[in-house]
Z-matrix of the N, CA and C atoms (Angstrom, degrees):
N
C 1 1.446
C 2 1.495 1 109.89
N 3 1.410 2 115.66 1 150.30
C 4 1.479 3 119.28 2 179.82
C 5 1.541 4 106.65 3 -130.83
N 6 1.369 5 111.08 4 168.28
C 7 1.461 6 121.68 5 177.84
C 8 1.565 7 112.88 6 -65.05
N 9 1.235 8 118.31 7 137.93
C 10 1.452 9 126.60 8 163.97
C 11 1.451 10 109.13 9 -104.93
N 12 1.357 11 113.90 10 132.61
C 13 1.510 12 121.75 11 171.01
C 14 1.532 13 106.23 12 -112.63
N 15 1.311 14 115.61 13 115.09
C 16 1.488 15 122.06 14 -176.63
C 17 1.505 16 106.05 15 -105.85
N 18 1.350 17 116.94 16 116.35
C 19 1.400 18 123.11 17 173.02
C 20 1.501 19 111.38 18 -100.32
N 21 1.274 20 114.88 19 125.76
C 22 1.465 21 123.49 20 -174.33
C 23 1.502 22 114.09 21 -118.59
N 24 1.290 23 119.81 22 132.69
C 25 1.439 24 121.30 23 172.91
C 26 1.462 25 111.29 24 -142.13
N 27 1.382 26 116.11 25 152.17
C 28 1.380 27 121.03 26 173.88
C 29 1.613 28 104.81 27 -90.09
N 30 1.292 29 112.48 28 144.17
C 31 1.459 30 120.14 29 176.11
C 32 1.521 31 112.45 30 -41.62
N 33 1.379 32 119.50 31 157.05
C 34 1.359 33 122.56 32 169.98
C 35 1.491 34 115.59 33 -67.46
N 36 1.344 35 118.98 34 164.40
C 37 1.465 36 123.22 35 -175.76
C 38 1.569 37 109.44 36 -51.19
N 39 1.323 38 114.67 37 126.35
C 40 1.425 39 121.67 38 178.59
C 41 1.434 40 118.92 39 -93.61
N 42 1.265 41 121.50 40 152.76
C 43 1.487 42 126.51 41 174.56
C 44 1.564 43 108.49 42 -64.21
N 45 1.332 44 115.32 43 157.06
C 46 1.460 45 121.71 44 -175.49
C 47 1.584 46 109.56 45 -49.36
N 48 1.318 47 117.60 46 -41.32
C 49 1.459 48 119.74 47 -177.17
C 50 1.517 49 112.79 48 -86.34
N 51 1.309 50 115.63 49 1.58
C 52 1.534 51 123.76 50 177.85
C 53 1.538 52 110.55 51 58.98
N 54 1.333 53 117.25 52 29.36
C 55 1.481 54 119.76 53 176.17
C 56 1.489 55 112.55 54 -81.34
N 57 1.295 56 117.10 55 -10.94
C 58 1.498 57 120.17 56 -174.43
C 59 1.504 58 108.59 57 176.79
N 60 1.351 59 120.06 58 -157.48
C 61 1.463 60 126.62 59 -174.86
C 62 1.498 61 105.22 60 -107.04
N 63 1.367 62 114.09 61 150.49
C 64 1.384 63 127.46 62 166.31
C 65 1.605 64 109.51 63 -74.63
N 66 1.319 65 115.15 64 164.22
C 67 1.503 66 114.66 65 173.32
C 68 1.462 67 110.53 66 -52.98
N 69 1.359 68 121.39 67 -42.10
C 70 1.436 69 123.91 68 177.63
C 71 1.548 70 109.61 69 -59.32
N 72 1.320 71 117.53 70 -41.57
C 73 1.462 72 124.13 71 -178.29
C 74 1.489 73 108.47 72 -61.01
N 75 1.274 74 116.04 73 -46.16
C 76 1.480 75 120.28 74 -178.89
C 77 1.559 76 111.39 75 -63.87
N 78 1.284 77 117.49 76 -40.72
C 79 1.443 78 117.64 77 177.37
C 80 1.471 79 109.69 78 -68.34
N 81 1.329 80 120.89 79 -38.98
C 82 1.483 81 119.83 80 175.87
C 83 1.535 82 112.45 81 -59.33
N 84 1.298 83 118.87 82 -39.14
C 85 1.483 84 124.33 83 178.26
C 86 1.489 85 107.93 84 -62.15
N 87 1.274 86 117.31 85 -54.50
C 88 1.501 87 123.31 86 -178.78
C 89 1.524 88 107.57 87 -52.17
N 90 1.274 89 118.50 88 -51.63
C 91 1.526 90 122.02 89 -174.26
C 92 1.539 91 111.78 90 -68.02
N 93 1.359 92 115.24 91 -30.30
C 94 1.467 93 118.90 92 170.60
C 95 1.553 94 111.05 93 -58.55
N 96 1.319 95 110.23 94 -48.70
C 97 1.529 96 116.57 95 -177.66
C 98 1.573 97 107.80 96 -61.00
N 99 1.327 98 117.23 97 -42.53
C 100 1.506 99 118.58 98 -177.10
C 101 1.498 100 102.93 99 -63.05
N 102 1.314 101 126.87 100 -45.46
C 103 1.441 102 124.95 101 -173.47
C 104 1.555 103 110.08 102 -60.45
N 105 1.380 104 117.03 103 -35.63
C 106 1.425 105 120.09 104 -173.68
C 107 1.506 106 112.65 105 -93.31
N 108 1.294 107 114.45 106 3.57
C 109 1.596 108 117.56 107 -175.83
C 110 1.473 109 111.68 108 -54.71
N 111 1.346 110 121.77 109 -36.97
C 112 1.471 111 121.73 110 -174.75
C 113 1.587 112 112.15 111 -86.91
N 114 1.301 113 119.04 112 -2.13
C 115 1.441 114 125.30 113 -179.94
C 116 1.456 115 112.42 114 -82.28
N 117 1.360 116 121.89 115 129.80
C 118 1.489 117 124.67 116 -177.20
C 119 1.460 118 111.46 117 -76.95
N 120 1.420 119 115.22 118 62.27
C 121 1.474 120 119.22 119 -179.26
C 122 1.558 121 111.49 120 -62.92
N 123 1.248 122 117.40 121 134.08
C 124 1.418 123 122.28 122 168.21
C 125 1.557 124 116.36 123 -78.39
N 126 1.288 125 112.62 124 -37.35
C 127 1.439 126 121.30 125 178.50
C 128 1.501 127 113.51 126 -159.30
N 129 1.411 128 116.95 127 161.41
C 130 1.383 129 128.12 128 172.41
C 131 1.497 130 105.62 129 -115.72
N 132 1.443 131 117.61 130 119.90
C 133 1.377 132 117.15 131 -178.21
C 134 1.633 133 103.82 132 -112.38
N 135 1.285 134 115.19 133 151.10
C 136 1.519 135 115.16 134 179.46
C 137 1.582 136 107.99 135 -146.94
N 138 1.235 137 115.74 136 157.84
C 139 1.413 138 127.07 137 172.56
C 140 1.519 139 111.49 138 -67.01
N 141 1.321 140 119.31 139 161.78
C 142 1.462 141 121.25 140 -179.74
C 143 1.448 142 118.24 141 -74.50
N 144 1.354 143 121.30 142 -18.73
C 145 1.419 144 124.93 143 177.74
C 146 1.451 145 115.50 144 -65.38
N 147 1.359 146 116.01 145 149.98
C 148 1.437 147 120.02 146 -173.19
C 149 1.489 148 116.53 147 -59.42
N 150 1.386 149 118.08 148 -37.14
C 151 1.351 150 123.72 149 -178.30
C 152 1.485 151 111.97 150 -65.62
N 153 1.335 152 118.32 151 -40.31
C 154 1.425 153 119.96 152 173.68
C 155 1.532 154 115.79 153 -73.44
N 156 1.315 155 114.81 154 -35.28
C 157 1.460 156 119.38 155 -179.04
C 158 1.610 157 109.81 156 -67.20
N 159 1.367 158 113.76 157 -41.91
C 160 1.401 159 114.93 158 177.14
C 161 1.522 160 116.33 159 -68.13
N 162 1.293 161 115.36 160 -35.97
C 163 1.503 162 119.32 161 173.12
C 164 1.480 163 111.93 162 -58.19
N 165 1.344 164 116.11 163 -45.70
C 166 1.495 165 121.71 164 -175.32
C 167 1.456 166 108.59 165 -67.59
N 168 1.287 167 117.66 166 -36.85
C 169 1.565 168 120.08 167 -176.63
C 170 1.523 169 107.79 168 -72.31
N 171 1.257 170 119.12 169 -40.31
C 172 1.539 171 119.36 170 -179.09
C 173 1.521 172 111.02 171 -72.18
N 174 1.411 173 114.46 172 -38.42
C 175 1.514 174 113.98 173 179.71
C 176 1.538 175 104.77 174 -70.84
N 177 1.341 176 118.51 175 -37.25
C 178 1.526 177 120.07 176 -174.34
C 179 1.541 178 110.90 177 -65.51
N 180 1.353 179 116.51 178 -27.90
C 181 1.459 180 116.36 179 -178.96
C 182 1.451 181 110.40 180 -68.00
N 183 1.345 182 122.09 181 -14.73
C 184 1.443 183 123.22 182 173.78
C 185 1.474 184 113.35 183 -97.76
N 186 1.325 185 118.48 184 5.53
C 187 1.497 186 119.97 185 176.83
C 188 1.517 187 109.93 186 -119.13
N 189 1.295 188 111.86 187 104.05
C 190 1.480 189 119.92 188 -167.85
C 191 1.592 190 110.24 189 -59.48
N 192 1.283 191 114.94 190 115.60
C 193 1.445 192 118.02 191 168.16
C 194 1.456 193 114.16 192 80.58
N 195 1.411 194 122.42 193 9.31
C 196 1.422 195 121.51 194 -173.94
C 197 1.534 196 104.35 195 -94.58
N 198 1.377 197 116.55 196 128.95
C 199 1.504 198 118.63 197 -178.88
C 200 1.435 199 111.88 198 -67.85
N 201 1.280 200 119.01 199 147.04
C 202 1.518 201 125.68 200 177.28
C 203 1.553 202 106.32 201 -117.29
N 204 1.270 203 115.96 202 119.23
C 205 1.410 204 122.61 203 -178.17
C 206 1.520 205 116.97 204 -127.70
N 207 1.393 206 114.59 205 139.17
C 208 1.398 207 118.67 206 175.42
C 209 1.505 208 111.17 207 -82.78
N 210 1.332 209 114.51 208 146.30
C 211 1.473 210 122.38 209 -177.11
C 212 1.519 211 107.38 210 -146.58
N 213 1.287 212 119.69 211 125.29
C 214 1.449 213 121.65 212 178.26
C 215 1.423 214 112.89 213 -70.26
N 216 1.284 215 120.77 214 -25.26
C 217 1.507 216 120.52 215 -179.57
C 218 1.555 217 110.94 216 -75.89
N 219 1.399 218 117.09 217 -9.67
C 220 1.408 219 121.18 218 174.48
C 221 1.569 220 112.99 219 -90.92
N 222 1.389 221 113.39 220 11.19
C 223 1.447 222 116.51 221 -170.74
C 224 1.514 223 114.80 222 -81.60
N 225 1.311 224 112.91 223 -160.88
C 226 1.512 225 120.81 224 -173.45
C 227 1.608 226 103.55 225 -105.36
N 228 1.263 227 115.11 226 111.45
C 229 1.530 228 117.77 227 177.54
C 230 1.484 229 109.27 228 -161.82
N 231 1.344 230 113.97 229 166.44
C 232 1.498 231 119.88 230 177.42
C 233 1.563 232 105.93 231 -82.84
N 234 1.306 233 119.05 232 113.42
C 235 1.456 234 117.86 233 -177.13
C 236 1.533 235 117.73 234 -77.85
N 237 1.300 236 112.27 235 -17.22
C 238 1.465 237 112.82 236 -178.55
C 239 1.568 238 109.22 237 -158.18
N 240 1.310 239 119.54 238 130.44
C 241 1.425 240 121.77 239 178.89
C 242 1.516 241 111.30 240 -106.82
N 243 1.280 242 118.43 241 107.96
C 244 1.540 243 118.61 242 -174.24
C 245 1.482 244 108.32 243 -78.48
N 246 1.333 245 109.75 244 159.14
C 247 1.568 246 114.48 245 174.28
C 248 1.607 247 101.55 246 -92.33
N 249 1.379 248 111.38 247 165.41
C 250 1.477 249 116.29 248 -179.23
C 251 1.536 250 110.04 249 -60.97
N 252 1.404 251 118.53 250 -34.97
C 253 1.435 252 121.91 251 -178.60
C 254 1.519 253 115.20 252 -61.63
N 255 1.375 254 115.02 253 -27.90
C 256 1.470 255 117.57 254 179.17
C 257 1.520 256 115.01 255 -75.61
N 258 1.336 257 115.05 256 -23.13
C 259 1.529 258 118.71 257 -172.16
C 260 1.503 259 108.18 258 -90.98
N 261 1.376 260 114.85 259 147.34
C 262 1.414 261 121.42 260 168.06
C 263 1.621 262 109.47 261 -55.41
N 264 1.374 263 113.90 262 134.98
C 265 1.423 264 119.10 263 -173.33
C 266 1.514 265 112.82 264 -54.25
N 267 1.386 266 121.34 265 -34.63
C 268 1.411 267 124.66 266 -168.17
C 269 1.471 268 106.73 267 -80.08
N 270 1.393 269 125.19 268 -12.18
C 271 1.475 270 123.16 269 -179.88
C 272 1.602 271 108.01 270 -119.92
N 273 1.245 272 123.50 271 -2.36
C 274 1.409 273 127.34 272 -172.35
C 275 1.551 274 109.98 273 -54.86
N 276 1.411 275 114.89 274 -54.21
C 277 1.478 276 115.44 275 -176.08
C 278 1.515 277 112.09 276 -63.83
N 279 1.300 278 120.74 277 -43.24
C 280 1.436 279 120.45 278 -178.43
C 281 1.495 280 110.09 279 -65.71
N 282 1.363 281 121.93 280 -39.04
C 283 1.513 282 121.33 281 -178.56
C 284 1.559 283 109.13 282 -69.85
N 285 1.256 284 116.26 283 -47.03
C 286 1.483 285 119.58 284 -177.45
C 287 1.547 286 107.24 285 -67.12
N 288 1.294 287 122.33 286 -32.89
C 289 1.466 288 120.30 287 179.16
C 290 1.494 289 109.50 288 -70.84
N 291 1.358 290 115.54 289 -39.63
C 292 1.536 291 117.91 290 170.26
C 293 1.525 292 110.89 291 -48.50
N 294 1.258 293 113.25 292 -52.95
C 295 1.586 294 117.80 293 -165.49
C 296 1.543 295 108.22 294 -72.06
N 297 1.375 296 114.94 295 -21.62
C 298 1.482 297 115.89 296 -178.44
C 299 1.549 298 114.72 297 -62.20
N 300 1.358 299 114.12 298 -17.26
C 301 1.424 300 115.27 299 -177.71
C 302 1.524 301 113.71 300 -76.28
N 303 1.371 302 116.93 301 -6.16
C 304 1.412 303 122.30 302 -179.17
C 305 1.512 304 110.43 303 -103.33
N 306 1.254 305 114.45 304 132.54
C 307 1.545 306 118.23 305 -173.99
C 308 1.460 307 113.57 306 -53.06
N 309 1.337 308 115.60 307 129.42
C 310 1.529 309 118.38 308 -178.54
C 311 1.524 310 110.40 309 -64.09
N 312 1.381 311 117.78 310 -34.14
C 313 1.463 312 120.24 311 -175.98
C 314 1.532 313 112.57 312 -65.89
N 315 1.386 314 120.49 313 -15.49
C 316 1.391 315 121.75 314 175.33
C 317 1.518 316 117.30 315 -84.71
N 318 1.355 317 117.88 316 -14.73
C 319 1.357 318 122.34 317 -164.28
C 320 1.549 319 114.28 318 -70.06
N 321 1.267 320 117.74 319 -31.05
C 322 1.455 321 122.25 320 173.83
C 323 1.545 322 111.33 321 -62.39
N 324 1.301 323 115.24 322 -48.04
C 325 1.503 324 121.68 323 175.54
C 326 1.437 325 109.92 324 -63.54
N 327 1.280 326 118.82 325 -38.66
C 328 1.566 327 119.65 326 -176.20
C 329 1.497 328 105.10 327 -66.35
N 330 1.331 329 124.85 328 -39.35
C 331 1.447 330 122.58 329 -177.37
C 332 1.526 331 106.98 330 -67.82
N 333 1.306 332 120.91 331 -35.15
C 334 1.504 333 119.50 332 177.85
C 335 1.490 334 111.86 333 -66.00
N 336 1.380 335 117.77 334 -34.20
C 337 1.484 336 122.61 335 -177.82
C 338 1.571 337 106.37 336 -73.84
N 339 1.359 338 119.70 337 -39.82
C 340 1.414 339 123.06 338 174.70
C 341 1.492 340 110.93 339 -54.84
N 342 1.373 341 114.29 340 -49.91
C 343 1.557 342 116.10 341 -178.86
C 344 1.467 343 111.35 342 -66.11
N 345 1.366 344 118.24 343 -31.17
C 346 1.489 345 116.07 344 178.25
C 347 1.463 346 110.80 345 -70.88
N 348 1.249 347 117.22 346 -36.26
C 349 1.579 348 124.43 347 179.28
C 350 1.560 349 107.11 348 -61.56
N 351 1.296 350 118.36 349 -46.89
C 352 1.509 351 120.99 350 174.71
C 353 1.522 352 113.21 351 -60.32
N 354 1.344 353 118.51 352 -42.15
C 355 1.411 354 121.94 353 -177.93
C 356 1.562 355 111.33 354 -71.51
N 357 1.302 356 114.83 355 -33.30
C 358 1.499 357 116.78 356 -174.81
C 359 1.571 358 111.27 357 -90.96
N 360 1.266 359 118.67 358 -30.11
C 361 1.485 360 114.86 359 -170.32
C 362 1.630 361 113.99 360 -113.80
N 363 1.252 362 117.24 361 -0.56
C 364 1.473 363 117.96 362 -174.14
C 365 1.540 364 111.07 363 -124.42
N 366 1.310 365 114.76 364 161.50
C 367 1.533 366 123.20 365 179.84
C 368 1.534 367 110.68 366 89.10
N 369 1.373 368 114.07 367 165.71
C 370 1.378 369 118.04 368 176.40
C 371 1.495 370 112.98 369 -64.79
N 372 1.344 371 121.68 370 167.58
C 373 1.468 372 124.08 371 -174.95
C 374 1.465 373 106.94 372 -117.23
N 375 1.385 374 118.48 373 155.54
C 376 1.467 375 121.23 374 177.35
C 377 1.534 376 111.26 375 -66.55
N 378 1.289 377 114.93 376 156.72
C 379 1.462 378 122.93 377 175.48
C 380 1.463 379 112.41 378 92.11
N 381 1.359 380 114.63 379 -164.03
C 382 1.438 381 121.37 380 -170.51
C 383 1.592 382 110.87 381 -109.89
N 384 1.323 383 119.68 382 -10.89
C 385 1.433 384 124.85 383 -174.40
C 386 1.605 385 111.60 384 -97.97
N 387 1.237 386 116.18 385 128.33
C 388 1.518 387 118.42 386 175.22
C 389 1.544 388 106.23 387 -63.30
N 390 1.359 389 110.97 388 149.29
C 391 1.514 390 118.25 389 177.00
C 392 1.530 391 109.20 390 -117.26
N 393 1.272 392 115.19 391 133.46
C 394 1.481 393 122.12 392 172.61
C 395 1.526 394 108.93 393 -113.31
N 396 1.414 395 115.58 394 128.85
C 397 1.486 396 117.21 395 176.89
C 398 1.414 397 108.59 396 -140.64
N 399 1.415 398 116.20 397 143.16
C 400 1.471 399 122.47 398 175.21
C 401 1.541 400 112.52 399 -99.63
N 402 1.228 401 124.37 400 133.98
C 403 1.397 402 125.53 401 179.17
C 404 1.582 403 106.97 402 -120.24
N 405 1.318 404 118.41 403 115.03
C 406 1.496 405 120.95 404 -176.56
C 407 1.539 406 99.06 405 -101.65
N 408 1.310 407 111.56 406 117.45
C 409 1.493 408 117.65 407 -172.79
C 410 1.541 409 109.71 408 -143.08
N 411 1.378 410 112.48 409 -142.29
C 412 1.479 411 114.44 410 -170.10
C 413 1.579 412 105.84 411 -133.59
N 414 1.237 413 117.89 412 170.44
C 415 1.498 414 123.20 413 -174.32
C 416 1.512 415 111.62 414 -53.08
N 417 1.288 416 118.02 415 -42.61
C 418 1.481 417 120.07 416 -166.94
C 419 1.551 418 108.28 417 -73.34
N 420 1.321 419 118.74 418 -33.90
C 421 1.422 420 116.84 419 -174.21
C 422 1.516 421 107.87 420 -80.53
N 423 1.331 422 120.62 421 -37.64
C 424 1.460 423 122.71 422 170.83
C 425 1.534 424 110.23 423 -51.29
N 426 1.381 425 118.26 424 -49.58
C 427 1.390 426 120.23 425 178.00
C 428 1.533 427 114.11 426 -59.61
N 429 1.335 428 115.54 427 -39.82
C 430 1.545 429 118.37 428 179.00
C 431 1.460 430 110.57 429 -64.05
N 432 1.321 431 119.22 430 -42.82
C 433 1.484 432 122.22 431 -176.19
C 434 1.556 433 113.03 432 -69.67
N 435 1.346 434 113.36 433 -39.13
C 436 1.474 435 119.61 434 178.63
C 437 1.557 436 106.31 435 -66.42
N 438 1.302 437 117.70 436 -47.63
C 439 1.449 438 124.03 437 177.74
C 440 1.555 439 109.78 438 -49.14
N 441 1.317 440 112.83 439 -49.37
C 442 1.502 441 117.39 440 179.17
C 443 1.490 442 115.28 441 -63.91
N 444 1.377 443 116.02 442 -36.56
C 445 1.446 444 116.72 443 -179.61
C 446 1.522 445 110.53 444 -70.85
N 447 1.280 446 118.11 445 -25.74
C 448 1.518 447 120.32 446 179.91
C 449 1.561 448 111.18 447 -94.24
N 450 1.277 449 113.86 448 0.28
C 451 1.538 450 120.14 449 -179.11
C 452 1.486 451 112.18 450 53.29
N 453 1.369 452 114.24 451 42.91
C 454 1.447 453 123.70 452 177.85
C 455 1.530 454 107.60 453 -84.43
N 456 1.422 455 117.98 454 162.75
C 457 1.416 456 120.03 455 177.63
C 458 1.565 457 111.00 456 -54.74
N 459 1.341 458 114.36 457 152.17
C 460 1.394 459 117.30 458 -171.34
C 461 1.583 460 112.82 459 -61.96
N 462 1.319 461 118.01 460 -30.17
C 463 1.495 462 118.02 461 179.77
C 464 1.496 463 116.95 462 -73.34
N 465 1.348 464 112.00 463 -12.21
C 466 1.455 465 120.35 464 -173.69
C 467 1.492 466 116.12 465 -74.25
N 468 1.353 467 119.22 466 3.89
C 469 1.498 468 117.25 467 165.32
C 470 1.446 469 113.21 468 -64.95
N 471 1.366 470 119.66 469 -24.60
C 472 1.403 471 126.75 470 173.91
C 473 1.565 472 108.59 471 -67.48
N 474 1.269 473 117.16 472 137.96
C 475 1.488 474 126.81 473 178.12
C 476 1.560 475 112.89 474 83.24
N 477 1.243 476 117.11 475 6.13
C 478 1.545 477 121.54 476 174.02
C 479 1.514 478 101.55 477 -98.84
N 480 1.344 479 115.80 478 99.29
C 481 1.464 480 122.03 479 -171.16
C 482 1.588 481 109.02 480 -99.79
N 483 1.284 482 117.75 481 137.37
C 484 1.416 483 126.79 482 -176.32
C 485 1.482 484 112.16 483 -119.85
N 486 1.410 485 122.01 484 127.56
C 487 1.444 486 123.06 485 174.85
C 488 1.469 487 108.49 486 -77.06
N 489 1.345 488 113.57 487 156.60
C 490 1.454 489 122.47 488 172.13
C 491 1.517 490 114.00 489 -52.48
N 492 1.235 491 116.22 490 124.28
C 493 1.573 492 123.41 491 176.57
C 494 1.417 493 114.17 492 63.80
N 495 1.339 494 120.59 493 10.65
C 496 1.466 495 122.32 494 168.46
C 497 1.476 496 112.42 495 -66.20
N 498 1.277 497 123.76 496 166.28
C 499 1.384 498 126.19 497 -169.75
C 500 1.610 499 111.26 498 -125.41
N 501 1.328 500 114.21 499 127.78
C 502 1.425 501 121.85 500 174.30
C 503 1.456 502 110.01 501 -122.01
N 504 1.370 503 121.60 502 137.65
C 505 1.392 504 122.11 503 179.93
C 506 1.508 505 108.85 504 -132.64
N 507 1.354 506 114.59 505 134.41
C 508 1.494 507 123.03 506 178.69
C 509 1.564 508 106.67 507 -121.70
N 510 1.380 509 114.83 508 133.64
C 511 1.374 510 116.68 509 175.97
C 512 1.597 511 107.40 510 -109.75
N 513 1.351 512 114.01 511 132.52
C 514 1.487 513 121.07 512 179.08
C 515 1.467 514 107.26 513 -113.75
N 516 1.344 515 117.11 514 107.94
C 517 1.529 516 119.09 515 -178.19
C 518 1.592 517 111.37 516 -116.66
N 519 1.287 518 111.61 517 143.36
C 520 1.428 519 114.09 518 -175.74
C 521 1.577 520 111.45 519 -58.70
N 522 1.295 521 115.59 520 132.86
C 523 1.444 522 119.74 521 175.01
C 524 1.436 523 115.49 522 77.06
N 525 1.352 524 116.57 523 12.57
C 526 1.454 525 119.40 524 -178.00
C 527 1.530 526 108.62 525 -136.87
N 528 1.292 527 120.03 526 151.79
C 529 1.466 528 118.21 527 171.47
C 530 1.581 529 116.45 528 -65.57
N 531 1.244 530 125.05 529 151.03
C 532 1.441 531 122.99 530 -178.96
C 533 1.618 532 109.94 531 -55.90
N 534 1.309 533 115.01 532 150.78
C 535 1.491 534 118.61 533 176.79
C 536 1.442 535 107.32 534 -119.03
N 537 1.329 536 113.72 535 131.84
C 538 1.546 537 120.27 536 175.47
C 539 1.544 538 104.92 537 -87.42
N 540 1.291 539 119.52 538 103.90
C 541 1.489 540 124.59 539 -172.20
C 542 1.594 541 107.82 540 -81.27
N 543 1.341 542 114.65 541 -41.23
C 544 1.391 543 125.01 542 -174.53
C 545 1.525 544 108.81 543 -140.49
N 546 1.272 545 116.05 544 142.90
C 547 1.519 546 117.68 545 166.15
C 548 1.538 547 114.53 546 -142.20
N 549 1.353 548 114.73 547 118.81
C 550 1.339 549 121.94 548 175.15
C 551 1.487 550 115.39 549 63.27
N 552 1.359 551 113.12 550 36.52
C 553 1.493 552 120.80 551 -172.87
C 554 1.535 553 108.63 552 -79.54
N 555 1.263 554 122.97 553 133.54
C 556 1.468 555 127.73 554 -178.44
C 557 1.553 556 108.37 555 -122.02
N 558 1.286 557 119.45 556 23.04
C 559 1.398 558 120.10 557 -179.43
C 560 1.479 559 118.01 558 -58.41
N 561 1.334 560 116.31 559 -22.62
C 562 1.474 561 120.26 560 -176.94
C 563 1.499 562 111.19 561 -90.45
N 564 1.329 563 118.93 562 0.98
C 565 1.449 564 126.21 563 -178.64
C 566 1.518 565 111.74 564 -106.51
N 567 1.294 566 121.00 565 134.22
C 568 1.480 567 122.95 566 168.41
C 569 1.551 568 109.35 567 -63.10
N 570 1.356 569 111.61 568 165.80
C 571 1.442 570 115.85 569 -169.21
C 572 1.549 571 110.39 570 -64.36
N 573 1.321 572 117.86 571 -29.90
C 574 1.503 573 115.71 572 -175.88
C 575 1.501 574 112.79 573 -80.10
N 576 1.353 575 117.49 574 -3.44
C 577 1.489 576 120.14 575 176.90
C 578 1.538 577 113.20 576 -108.04
N 579 1.341 578 116.14 577 -2.44
C 580 1.488 579 121.42 578 -175.30
C 581 1.526 580 106.59 579 -84.60
N 582 1.366 581 113.32 580 148.62
C 583 1.443 582 124.09 581 167.66
C 584 1.524 583 111.79 582 73.77
N 585 1.304 584 118.58 583 7.59
C 586 1.533 585 115.10 584 175.36
C 587 1.539 586 106.91 585 -69.64
N 588 1.285 587 111.64 586 150.73
C 589 1.516 588 116.40 587 -177.19
C 590 1.537 589 111.49 588 98.55
N 591 1.363 590 115.21 589 -17.13
C 592 1.476 591 120.58 590 179.54
C 593 1.456 592 113.41 591 -117.71
N 594 1.304 593 117.22 592 144.31
C 595 1.493 594 121.53 593 -175.87
C 596 1.532 595 109.70 594 -62.26
N 597 1.314 596 120.82 595 153.98
C 598 1.456 597 122.78 596 -172.84
C 599 1.564 598 113.03 597 -55.63
N 600 1.349 599 114.71 598 -35.60
C 601 1.514 600 110.69 599 -177.68
C 602 1.465 601 115.69 600 -72.48
N 603 1.326 602 119.00 601 -3.94
C 604 1.468 603 122.35 602 173.71
C 605 1.538 604 110.35 603 -99.21
N 606 1.275 605 122.64 604 1.90
C 607 1.513 606 122.22 605 -177.33
C 608 1.605 607 102.62 606 -76.63
N 609 1.332 608 108.94 607 143.37
C 610 1.471 609 112.96 608 178.56
C 611 1.558 610 109.17 609 -122.39
């Protein structure tokens, strides 16, 4: 078995109707691609929604010969629905109220997609060669995979916020716990393109 390096990013800034990227979002995607140009990526995976697909395409244009592939498991969905008993009492009402905006009939399929994402994108890889892959996705899935890497409670994907086109990197090595190498890093973005996608009180 060999190391896997999983590069995660949230799509670039989206238009109000989420049909694609803003001008700022397109710049973010291009700069993300420039940052990753020297990484030996085997593939770029992206969710099926337009904002993720466009981000992946624009970043991929800066990555010579790296295939760009759509994957439903990299999409936008609620990866885990906690029960009230799992949540700290002081935040249970607000967390459950937040989740109520998402259709209950989708939650079973969402759980299947989350399990598929874990199976497809995490853990060491067969063989002797390390694998590097980029997944262009959405805030919830980044939080879910980071939570898993840290072995945090299942509900703790909530509250892990990710800026548009920021970079998170997780290393999965044989015989070792996962390592969170980077989280929500925006070093490749100029100041005016950082922290989009997050409310002002979370800007740093």
